[in-house]
C-alpha positions as CSV (number, residue, x, y, z in Angstrom):
1,M,102.4,104.1,110.9
2,K,105.3,106.4,110.1
3,P,104.5,108.6,107.1
4,V,106.9,109.6,104.4
5,T,106.5,113.2,105.4
6,Q,108.5,112.4,108.6
7,I,111.7,111.5,106.8
8,E,114.3,114.1,107.5
9,N,117.0,115.4,105.1
10,L,115.7,113.8,102.0
11,K,117.9,115.9,99.7
12,G,120.5,113.7,98.0
13,R,119.4,110.5,99.8
14,Y,118.6,107.3,97.9
15,V,115.0,106.2,98.5
16,V,113.6,102.8,97.5
17,L,110.0,103.4,96.7
18,R,107.6,100.4,96.3
19,S,104.7,101.5,94.2
20,S,101.5,99.8,92.8
21,L,102.5,99.4,89.1
22,N,100.5,96.2,88.3
23,L,98.5,97.9,85.5
24,P,96.4,96.0,82.9
25,V,98.3,95.7,79.6
26,A,97.0,94.6,76.2
27,D,99.4,94.2,73.2
28,G,102.1,96.0,75.0
29,V,99.9,99.0,75.9
30,V,98.5,100.0,79.3
31,T,94.7,100.0,79.1
32,N,94.0,101.6,82.6
33,E,96.2,104.1,84.4
34,Y,94.3,104.4,87.6
35,R,96.9,102.8,89.9
36,L,99.7,104.7,88.3
37,K,98.0,108.0,88.8
38,K,97.4,107.2,92.5
39,A,101.2,106.5,92.8
40,L,102.2,109.9,91.5
41,P,101.8,112.1,94.6
42,T,104.4,110.2,96.6
43,M,106.8,110.2,93.7
44,R,106.4,113.9,93.3
45,Y,106.8,114.6,97.0
46,L,110.1,112.7,97.1
47,S,111.4,114.2,93.9
48,E,110.5,117.8,95.0
49,A,112.3,117.1,98.3
50,G,115.5,116.3,96.4
51,A,115.6,112.5,97.0
52,R,117.0,110.1,94.5
53,I,114.1,107.7,94.0
54,I,114.4,104.1,92.8
55,V,110.9,103.0,91.9
56,L,110.1,99.3,91.9
57,G,107.0,97.2,91.5
58,H,105.6,94.1,89.8
59,I,103.3,93.4,86.9
60,G,101.3,90.3,86.1
61,R,101.9,86.8,87.3
62,K,104.5,85.5,84.7
63,P,108.2,86.2,85.4
64,E,108.7,87.3,81.8
65,E,106.3,90.2,82.0
66,T,107.9,93.6,81.9
67,L,107.2,97.0,83.4
68,K,108.3,98.8,80.2
69,P,104.7,99.7,79.1
70,V,104.2,101.3,82.6
71,F,107.4,103.1,82.3
72,D,106.3,104.5,78.9
73,V,103.2,105.9,80.5
74,L,104.9,107.3,83.5
75,Q,107.1,109.4,81.3
76,N,104.0,111.3,80.3
77,Y,103.7,112.5,84.0
78,L,107.2,112.7,85.4
79,P,110.8,112.7,84.1
80,V,112.0,109.2,84.7
81,Q,114.8,106.9,83.6
82,W,114.8,103.2,82.9
83,G,117.0,101.1,85.2
84,G,116.6,97.6,83.9
85,V,116.8,94.5,86.1
86,I,117.6,95.0,89.7
87,G,121.3,94.4,90.3
88,G,122.1,94.4,86.5
89,D,124.8,96.5,84.9
90,E,122.3,99.1,83.6
91,C,120.8,99.4,87.0
92,V,124.1,100.0,88.7
93,K,125.3,102.5,86.1
94,R,122.0,104.5,86.1
95,R,121.9,104.7,89.9
96,E,125.4,106.1,90.0
97,M,124.4,108.8,87.5
98,M,121.4,109.9,89.5
99,Q,121.1,113.6,90.6
100,D,118.9,115.0,93.4
101,G,115.2,114.7,92.4
102,D,115.8,112.0,89.8
103,I,113.5,109.0,89.4
104,L,114.7,105.6,88.2
105,M,112.3,102.8,87.5
106,V,113.6,99.2,87.6
107,E,112.2,96.1,86.1
108,N,109.4,93.8,87.4
109,T,110.4,92.4,90.8
110,R,108.7,89.1,89.9
111,Q,111.3,88.5,87.3
112,H,113.4,87.4,90.2
113,E,112.3,84.0,91.7
114,G,113.1,85.3,95.2
115,E,110.4,88.0,95.2
116,T,107.3,86.0,96.0
117,V,109.0,83.7,98.5
118,S,110.6,86.8,100.3
119,D,114.1,85.5,99.7
120,P,116.4,87.3,102.2
121,E,119.2,87.6,99.6
122,F,116.9,89.3,97.1
123,A,115.5,91.6,99.8
124,K,119.1,92.5,100.7
125,Q,119.8,93.3,97.0
126,I,116.9,95.6,96.9
127,A,117.9,97.3,100.2
128,E,121.3,98.0,98.8
129,L,119.8,100.4,96.3
130,G,118.8,102.9,98.9
131,E,119.1,104.4,102.4
132,V,115.4,104.6,103.2
133,F,112.4,102.5,102.2
134,V,109.0,103.9,101.4
135,N,106.1,101.5,100.7
136,D,103.2,103.1,98.8
137,A,101.8,99.8,97.3
138,F,98.5,99.2,99.0
139,A,97.5,96.7,96.3
140,V,100.1,94.2,97.6
141,A,100.1,95.2,101.2
142,H,98.7,91.8,102.1
143,R,101.7,90.1,100.5
144,S,104.9,89.3,102.5
145,H,107.3,89.6,99.5
146,A,110.9,90.6,99.3
147,S,110.0,94.0,97.9
148,T,107.4,94.7,100.6
149,T,108.1,93.2,104.0
150,G,111.5,91.9,103.2
151,V,113.2,95.2,102.5
152,A,111.3,96.9,105.3
153,A,113.2,94.7,107.7
154,L,116.5,96.1,106.4
155,L,116.0,99.8,106.0
156,P,114.3,102.6,107.9
157,S,110.7,102.3,106.6
158,Y,107.8,104.6,106.0
159,G,104.3,104.6,104.5
160,G,103.7,106.5,101.3
161,L,100.9,109.1,100.8
162,T,98.6,106.7,99.0
163,L,99.1,103.8,101.4
164,L,98.3,106.2,104.3
165,Q,95.2,107.5,102.5
166,E,93.9,103.9,101.9
167,I,94.3,103.0,105.6
168,Q,92.5,106.2,106.7
169,K,89.6,105.9,104.3
170,L,89.0,102.1,104.9
171,S,89.3,102.6,108.7
172,A,86.6,105.2,108.5
173,V,84.0,102.8,106.9
174,M,84.8,100.0,109.4
175,K,82.7,102.0,111.8
176,P,79.9,103.3,109.5
177,T,77.4,106.0,110.0
178,S,73.8,104.6,109.7
179,P,72.0,103.8,107.6
180,S,74.8,101.7,106.1
181,L,75.0,99.4,103.2
182,F,77.7,96.8,102.5
183,I,77.8,95.4,98.9
184,I,80.0,92.4,98.2
185,G,80.4,90.7,94.8
186,G,82.9,88.8,92.7
187,A,83.7,85.2,93.4
188,K,85.5,82.9,95.9
189,F,83.1,82.7,98.8
190,E,85.6,80.7,100.8
191,T,87.7,83.8,101.1
192,K,84.9,86.3,101.6
193,M,82.6,84.5,104.0
194,P,84.4,85.8,107.1
195,L,83.9,89.3,105.8
196,V,80.2,88.7,105.1
197,E,79.7,87.4,108.6
198,K,81.6,90.3,110.2
199,Y,79.9,93.1,108.3
200,L,76.4,91.7,108.8
201,N,77.0,92.7,112.4
202,V,78.5,96.1,111.5
203,Y,76.3,97.3,108.7
204,N,72.5,97.8,108.6
205,H,72.3,95.8,105.4
206,T,74.6,93.5,103.4
207,F,73.9,92.7,99.7
208,I,75.6,89.7,98.1
209,G,75.9,89.6,94.3
210,G,78.3,88.3,91.7
211,A,79.2,84.6,91.7
212,L,79.0,84.7,95.5
213,V,75.2,84.7,95.3
214,N,75.3,81.4,93.5
215,D,76.6,79.7,96.6
216,V,73.9,81.3,98.7
217,L,71.1,80.3,96.3
218,K,72.5,76.7,96.2
219,A,72.5,76.6,100.0
220,K,68.9,77.8,100.1
221,G,67.8,75.0,97.7
222,F,67.5,77.0,94.5
223,E,68.6,75.7,91.1
224,V,71.9,77.3,90.0
225,G,72.3,75.2,86.8
226,T,75.9,75.4,85.4
227,S,76.8,78.5,87.4
228,L,80.2,79.1,88.9
229,V,80.1,77.9,92.6
230,S,82.8,77.7,95.3
231,D,84.2,74.6,96.8
232,V,82.8,75.6,100.2
233,S,79.3,74.6,101.1
234,L,77.1,77.2,102.9
235,E,74.5,74.7,104.0
236,G,73.6,75.5,107.6
237,A,75.5,78.8,107.7
238,S,73.8,81.0,110.3
239,F,74.0,84.2,108.2
240,L,71.7,82.8,105.5
241,D,68.6,83.7,107.6
242,D,69.9,87.0,108.8
243,P,67.2,89.6,108.2
244,K,69.9,92.2,107.3
245,L,71.1,90.0,104.4
246,L,69.9,91.2,101.0
247,M,69.8,89.0,97.9
248,P,69.0,89.5,94.2
249,V,65.3,89.2,93.3
250,D,66.0,88.5,89.6
251,L,69.0,87.2,87.5
252,V,70.4,87.3,84.1
253,V,71.1,83.8,82.8
254,D,72.4,82.2,79.6
255,G,72.7,78.8,78.2
256,G,70.5,75.9,77.0
257,T,67.9,76.5,74.4
258,T,66.6,79.8,75.6
259,G,69.8,81.9,75.3
260,R,70.3,85.0,77.4
261,R,67.3,86.0,79.4
262,T,66.2,87.6,82.7
263,C,64.3,85.6,85.3
264,D,63.3,85.4,88.9
265,I,65.7,83.5,91.3
266,D,63.4,80.4,91.3
267,Q,63.2,80.1,87.5
268,V,66.8,79.2,86.6
269,Q,67.0,76.0,84.5
270,S,69.5,73.2,85.0
271,D,71.3,74.0,81.7
272,E,71.6,77.7,82.4
273,A,74.4,79.8,84.1
274,I,73.8,82.8,86.3
275,L,75.9,85.7,84.9
276,D,74.5,88.9,86.4
277,V,71.7,90.3,88.5
278,G,68.6,91.8,86.8
279,P,66.9,95.2,86.7
280,K,64.5,94.5,89.5
281,T,67.5,93.9,91.8
282,V,69.0,97.2,90.7
283,A,65.7,98.9,91.5
284,M,65.6,97.2,94.9
285,L,69.1,98.4,95.6
286,R,68.3,102.0,94.5
287,D,66.1,102.4,97.6
288,Y,68.8,101.3,100.0
289,I,71.5,103.4,98.2
290,Q,69.4,106.5,98.3
291,K,68.8,106.2,102.0
292,A,72.4,105.2,103.0
293,A,74.8,107.5,104.8
294,T,77.7,105.0,104.3
295,I,78.2,102.6,101.4
296,L,81.1,100.1,101.1
297,W,81.4,98.1,97.9
298,N,83.8,95.5,96.6
299,G,83.3,93.2,93.6
300,P,81.1,93.3,90.5
301,F,77.6,91.9,90.2
302,G,78.1,89.7,87.1
303,N,80.7,88.2,84.8
304,Y,82.1,91.7,84.1
305,E,85.0,90.5,81.9
306,G,82.5,88.4,79.9
307,G,80.5,91.5,79.0
308,Y,77.8,91.3,81.7
309,V,78.3,94.8,82.9
310,E,74.8,96.4,83.1
311,A,74.0,95.9,86.8
312,T,77.5,96.8,88.0
313,E,77.5,100.0,86.0
314,A,74.0,100.9,86.9
315,V,74.7,100.5,90.6
316,A,78.0,102.5,90.2
317,K,76.0,105.4,88.9
318,L,73.5,105.2,91.7
319,I,76.1,105.3,94.4
320,A,78.0,108.1,92.7
321,E,74.8,110.2,92.7
322,S,73.8,109.2,96.2
323,G,75.8,111.7,98.3
324,A,76.7,109.0,100.7
325,Q,80.2,108.4,102.1
326,S,81.2,105.8,99.6
327,V,84.3,103.6,99.5
328,V,84.7,101.1,96.6
329,G,87.4,98.7,95.5
330,G,88.2,95.6,93.4
331,G,89.5,95.4,89.9
332,D,86.3,95.1,87.9
333,T,84.4,97.4,90.2
334,V,87.1,100.1,89.7
335,A,87.2,99.3,85.9
336,A,83.4,100.1,85.7
337,I,83.9,103.4,87.6
338,E,86.8,104.3,85.4
339,K,84.9,103.5,82.2
340,L,82.0,105.7,83.4
341,G,84.4,108.6,84.4
342,I,82.8,109.0,87.8
343,N,85.8,108.4,90.1
344,D,85.6,111.8,91.7
345,Q,82.0,111.2,92.8
346,F,83.1,108.6,95.3
347,T,84.6,109.3,98.7
348,H,87.4,106.8,98.0
349,V,88.2,104.4,95.2
350,S,90.7,101.9,96.5
351,T,93.7,100.6,94.5
352,G,93.5,97.3,96.3
353,G,91.2,94.2,95.8
354,G,92.5,91.4,98.0
355,A,94.4,93.9,100.2
356,M,91.2,95.9,100.8
357,L,89.2,92.8,101.8
358,Q,91.9,91.6,104.1
359,F,92.3,94.9,105.8
360,L,88.5,95.2,106.3
361,E,88.5,91.8,107.9
362,N,91.6,92.1,110.1
363,G,92.2,95.8,110.5
364,T,95.8,95.4,109.5
365,L,98.1,93.9,106.8
366,P,101.6,92.5,106.8
367,V,103.0,95.6,105.1
368,I,101.4,97.9,107.8
369,D,102.9,95.7,110.5
370,S,106.3,95.9,108.9
371,I,106.3,99.8,109.0
372,I,104.8,100.4,112.4
């Protein structure tokens, strides 16, 4: 893939830069800056080279959501101007006023209905802002949107520093050094089952946690009570009996008359929901983590947003202290690592959730294909 460093004569050229700006916001205030900090190196590189950078990205799922809170935070790191809605009078005026090295951030691309359907006219409108396109947004590299693959078809296109780093680090763990441990959590087994099947053949051991394990337990005939399960049935799936498959040995459940408690996997009651893995499971994983040379992890072990964070945070600490080549990703997984302040103790913390999983499964993504 063509790197941003190969662009010649950047001084004075208008560069459209697609960044990962989808940060969590509460009451108009950004609550986690991780993705924005990862976007800074490419912005700085282009600015120092004298390019005139128009930064765009999306935030949230609702069209009315705004990037203004992200803009407010970005000002703490770089001199940047607000450009308003793409194609609006403010955007046109601010672009005309730009000098070499200036950075202009425009409004949430999803405010335009043509973004997610990759409308050619909206892609053309974006392309008209610049002479070169740089995609640095790994978090949406699995999306064929107007601001990702659409504009890439209209301008000379390059990969940003963070996008290139993501591909390099994830490619490395697709061929792990043994002993290796793959940990997968979260929910939606229907989207993650191909990954489980693939990496059972690639890694020495694969541990399934989070809501995913509810489907496995159900397929094995265990009681899962009122737990979250997928629409897909795993009954008869060949990987269920794979000796390299690791499962929890105890669970944290809640509901019914007993309230929150920890129990073995065969002691869940019909009125209880599985919400995390227990301390015996963390202890079991400790042995595998301490022996591992490569660890790949995506997804929390419990209902992280609901406050069931103990196992996820405990395992994060164990991996950070292990000395293994460690690559992790997924929103709640990264949130746990950020909360603990141990980012630098991992080989790589990915900015992508779905993009990370899709790349690990297929070895490429729509955005990568659009830049090659």
